[in-house]
C-alpha positions as CSV (number, residue, x, y, z in Angstrom):
1,M,0.1,0.1,0.0
2,E,2.9,2.3,0.8
3,T,4.4,1.8,-2.6
4,F,1.0,2.5,-4.2
5,L,0.7,5.9,-2.3
6,I,4.2,6.8,-3.4
7,F,3.3,6.5,-7.1
8,V,0.0,8.2,-6.6
9,G,2.0,11.1,-5.2
10,V,4.4,10.9,-8.2
11,G,1.5,11.0,-10.6
12,F,-0.2,13.8,-8.9
13,L,2.8,16.1,-8.7
14,A,3.9,15.1,-12.2
15,Q,0.3,16.2,-13.5
16,L,0.4,19.4,-11.6
17,A,3.8,20.3,-13.3
18,D,2.4,19.4,-16.5
19,G,-0.7,21.7,-16.0
20,A,1.5,24.5,-15.0
21,L,4.3,24.2,-17.5
22,G,2.7,22.2,-20.4
23,M,5.3,19.6,-19.9
24,G,6.2,17.1,-17.1
25,Y,3.8,14.3,-16.7
26,G,5.2,11.9,-19.3
27,I,8.9,12.6,-18.8
28,I,8.8,12.4,-15.0
29,S,6.4,9.2,-14.9
30,S,8.6,7.5,-17.3
31,S,11.8,8.5,-15.6
32,V,10.4,7.0,-12.3
33,L,9.0,3.8,-13.9
34,V,12.3,3.1,-15.7
35,A,14.2,3.9,-12.5
36,F,12.1,1.2,-10.8
37,G,13.1,-1.4,-13.7
38,V,10.2,-1.1,-16.0
39,P,11.4,-1.4,-19.7
40,P,11.3,1.7,-21.7
41,A,8.7,0.4,-24.2
42,T,6.6,-0.7,-21.3
43,A,6.9,2.6,-19.6
44,S,6.2,4.6,-22.7
45,A,3.0,2.4,-23.3
46,T,1.8,2.6,-19.7
47,V,2.3,6.4,-19.5
48,H,0.7,7.0,-22.8
49,G,-2.3,4.9,-21.6
50,A,-2.6,7.1,-18.5
51,K,-2.2,10.2,-20.6
52,L,-5.4,9.3,-22.5
53,F,-7.3,10.0,-19.4
54,T,-5.2,12.8,-17.9
55,T,-4.9,14.7,-21.2
56,A,-8.5,14.4,-21.9
57,A,-9.3,16.0,-18.6
58,S,-6.6,18.6,-18.9
59,A,-7.7,19.3,-22.5
60,A,-11.4,20.0,-21.3
61,S,-9.9,22.2,-18.5
62,H,-7.8,24.3,-21.0
63,A,-10.7,24.5,-23.4
64,H,-12.9,25.8,-20.7
65,H,-10.5,28.4,-19.6
66,K,-9.9,29.5,-23.3
67,N,-6.3,28.6,-23.2
68,V,-6.2,27.0,-26.7
69,N,-5.0,28.5,-29.9
70,W,-7.1,26.6,-32.5
71,R,-5.2,28.1,-35.4
72,L,-2.1,26.3,-34.4
73,F,-3.8,23.3,-32.9
74,T,-4.7,21.3,-36.0
75,P,-1.2,21.1,-37.9
76,L,0.5,20.5,-34.4
77,A,-1.9,17.6,-33.5
78,L,-1.8,15.9,-37.0
79,A,1.9,16.0,-37.2
80,G,2.3,14.8,-33.6
81,V,0.2,11.8,-34.3
82,V,2.4,10.8,-37.3
83,G,5.5,11.4,-35.4
84,G,4.2,9.4,-32.3
85,V,3.4,6.3,-34.3
86,A,6.8,6.4,-36.0
87,G,8.5,6.4,-32.6
88,V,6.3,3.4,-31.5
89,L,7.6,1.4,-34.6
90,L,11.1,2.1,-33.5
91,I,10.8,1.4,-29.7
92,T,9.0,-1.8,-30.2
93,S,11.6,-3.3,-32.6
94,V,14.5,-2.9,-30.2
95,D,15.2,-4.9,-27.0
96,G,14.6,-3.1,-23.9
97,H,18.0,-3.7,-22.3
98,T,19.8,-2.4,-25.3
99,L,17.5,0.8,-25.6
100,K,17.6,1.7,-21.8
101,P,21.1,3.5,-21.9
102,W,19.9,5.5,-24.8
103,V,16.5,6.4,-23.2
104,L,18.4,7.5,-20.1
105,A,20.7,9.7,-22.2
106,Y,17.5,11.1,-23.5
107,F,16.0,11.7,-20.3
108,A,19.3,13.5,-19.1
109,A,19.3,15.6,-22.3
110,M,15.6,16.7,-21.7
111,G,16.2,17.4,-18.2
112,F,19.3,19.7,-19.0
113,Y,17.1,21.3,-21.9
114,I,14.5,22.3,-19.4
115,L,17.0,23.8,-17.0
116,W,18.5,25.7,-19.9
117,R,15.2,27.1,-20.8
118,A,14.7,28.1,-17.2
119,F,18.0,29.9,-16.9
120,R,17.7,31.5,-20.3
121,N,14.0,32.9,-19.6
122,S,14.1,34.0,-23.4
123,G,12.2,36.9,-24.8
124,L,9.6,36.9,-27.5
125,R,10.0,36.2,-31.2
126,H,7.4,36.0,-34.1
127,I,5.7,32.5,-34.5
128,R,4.5,31.1,-37.9
129,R,1.9,28.4,-38.3
130,H,4.1,26.4,-40.9
131,W,6.4,25.6,-38.0
132,M,3.8,23.5,-36.4
133,A,4.1,20.5,-38.6
134,P,7.9,19.7,-38.1
135,L,7.7,20.7,-34.5
136,G,4.6,18.3,-33.8
137,F,6.4,15.5,-35.7
138,T,9.6,15.8,-33.7
139,G,7.7,16.2,-30.5
140,G,5.4,13.2,-31.2
141,F,8.4,11.0,-32.3
142,L,10.5,11.9,-29.0
143,D,7.5,11.5,-26.8
144,S,6.7,7.9,-27.8
145,V,10.3,6.9,-27.8
146,G,11.1,8.3,-24.3
147,G,7.7,8.0,-22.8
148,G,7.8,11.9,-22.5
149,G,8.9,14.7,-24.4
150,W,6.0,16.2,-26.1
151,G,5.9,19.1,-23.7
152,P,9.7,19.8,-23.4
153,T,10.1,19.8,-27.1
154,V,6.8,21.6,-28.1
155,T,5.8,23.8,-25.3
156,T,9.3,25.3,-24.7
157,T,9.7,26.0,-28.5
158,L,6.3,27.8,-28.7
159,L,7.1,29.8,-25.6
160,G,10.5,30.8,-27.0
161,A,8.8,31.7,-30.2
162,G,6.7,34.2,-28.4
163,L,3.3,32.6,-28.1
164,D,1.3,33.7,-25.0
165,P,2.1,31.2,-22.2
166,R,-1.4,30.3,-21.4
167,Q,-2.2,29.5,-25.1
168,A,1.1,27.6,-25.5
169,V,0.4,25.4,-22.6
170,G,-3.3,25.0,-23.4
171,T,-2.7,24.1,-27.1
172,V,0.0,21.8,-26.5
173,N,-1.8,19.9,-23.7
174,T,-4.9,19.6,-25.8
175,A,-3.0,18.3,-28.9
176,E,-1.3,15.8,-26.6
177,F,-4.6,13.9,-26.1
178,F,-4.6,13.0,-29.9
179,V,-0.9,12.1,-29.9
180,S,-1.4,9.9,-26.9
181,A,-4.4,8.2,-28.4
182,A,-2.3,7.3,-31.6
183,V,0.6,6.2,-29.6
184,V,-1.7,3.8,-27.6
185,A,-3.3,2.6,-30.7
186,A,0.1,1.9,-32.2
187,F,1.2,-0.2,-29.2
188,A,-2.1,-2.1,-29.2
189,W,-1.4,-2.9,-32.9
190,S,2.2,-4.0,-32.0
191,V,0.8,-6.3,-29.4
192,A,-2.0,-7.8,-31.6
193,S,0.5,-8.4,-34.6
194,G,3.1,-9.9,-32.4
195,R,5.6,-7.3,-33.0
196,W,6.0,-6.3,-29.2
197,S,6.0,-8.8,-26.5
198,E,7.1,-6.9,-23.5
199,V,3.7,-5.9,-22.6
200,S,3.6,-8.6,-19.9
201,E,6.0,-6.6,-17.9
202,I,3.0,-4.2,-17.0
203,R,1.6,-6.9,-14.8
204,Q,4.8,-7.0,-12.7
205,H,4.7,-3.4,-11.9
206,A,1.0,-3.1,-11.7
207,L,1.0,-1.0,-8.4
208,A,3.4,1.6,-9.9
209,V,1.4,1.8,-13.1
210,I,-2.1,2.2,-11.3
211,G,-0.7,4.7,-8.8
212,I,0.9,7.0,-11.4
213,V,-2.4,6.8,-13.4
214,A,-4.5,7.5,-10.4
215,G,-2.5,10.5,-9.2
216,G,-2.4,12.0,-12.6
217,L,-6.2,11.7,-12.9
218,V,-6.8,13.4,-9.7
219,A,-4.6,16.3,-10.6
220,A,-5.7,16.7,-14.3
221,P,-8.8,18.6,-13.9
222,L,-6.5,21.4,-12.1
223,A,-4.6,21.9,-15.3
224,G,-6.3,25.1,-16.4
225,W,-6.1,26.6,-12.8
226,T,-2.4,25.7,-12.3
227,T,-1.5,27.4,-15.8
228,K,-2.9,30.7,-14.4
229,H,-1.6,30.6,-10.7
230,V,1.6,28.4,-10.3
231,P,4.9,30.2,-10.8
232,R,6.5,29.0,-13.8
233,R,10.3,29.5,-13.4
234,P,10.6,27.6,-10.0
235,M,8.5,24.8,-11.2
236,T,10.6,24.5,-14.5
237,F,13.8,24.3,-12.3
238,A,12.3,21.5,-10.1
239,V,11.2,19.4,-13.1
240,G,14.6,19.7,-14.8
241,L,16.6,18.8,-11.6
242,L,14.3,15.9,-10.9
243,I,14.8,14.4,-14.4
244,V,18.5,15.0,-14.5
245,G,18.8,13.4,-10.9
246,L,16.7,10.3,-12.0
247,A,18.8,9.8,-15.0
248,S,22.2,10.2,-13.3
249,W,21.1,7.8,-10.5
250,Q,20.3,5.1,-13.0
251,W,23.5,5.7,-15.1
252,L,25.5,5.3,-11.7
253,Q,23.6,2.0,-11.3
254,I,24.5,0.8,-14.8
255,A,28.2,1.7,-14.1
256,G,28.0,-0.5,-11.0
257,W,28.8,2.6,-8.5
258,L,25.5,2.1,-6.7
């Protein structure tokens, strides 16, 4: 029961960060699951399954609070779906043990990138609609491969390009629901076709999986509120440090120093 409550807390805090920053739930949840021994592909499938529910609640909250830029939403979501499916095809064709060091390197890179964005606190630039397709594809691909990365890739780019923070977070979180649905469908197809067999690992880590899902669902309806009220920069630093710390800890384990 104690383990379950810990993961409920992880899911809750990760979703609060996601609601405030437009990033955090996937990358934090995946980092924690991989740190507890869940294979990368299984962690990604699990987190995206959870995000089907959390992003649906979050999208509804952002739409209610009028945080979505619908002009940018369509190309971003469509390209994100294509990139997410491409990432699933890659991750389900590689052995989890072989992939883990690369995923940890990706986690660390995302963590340092988030910290860099927090330190930089960059100014405004003009944003163009035709940027959305390549940005969405890249974000969707990295998100499905690493179990998180849509927000760190897409939200930070839109913020750096000068989009209003509320619209950046709301638009990205709303598009993320469709990316997550496509990724889950691609994982389901991989299981049905026999392409991916690691799905059985989910049963071995059921408490962690259910806890992260439950915690995220409780926090998801608060997304619109946290976007308006939670200080962005301290939260960004906290998310970046957490992700870098988890990745570093696992690298030390792989190296035999822990």
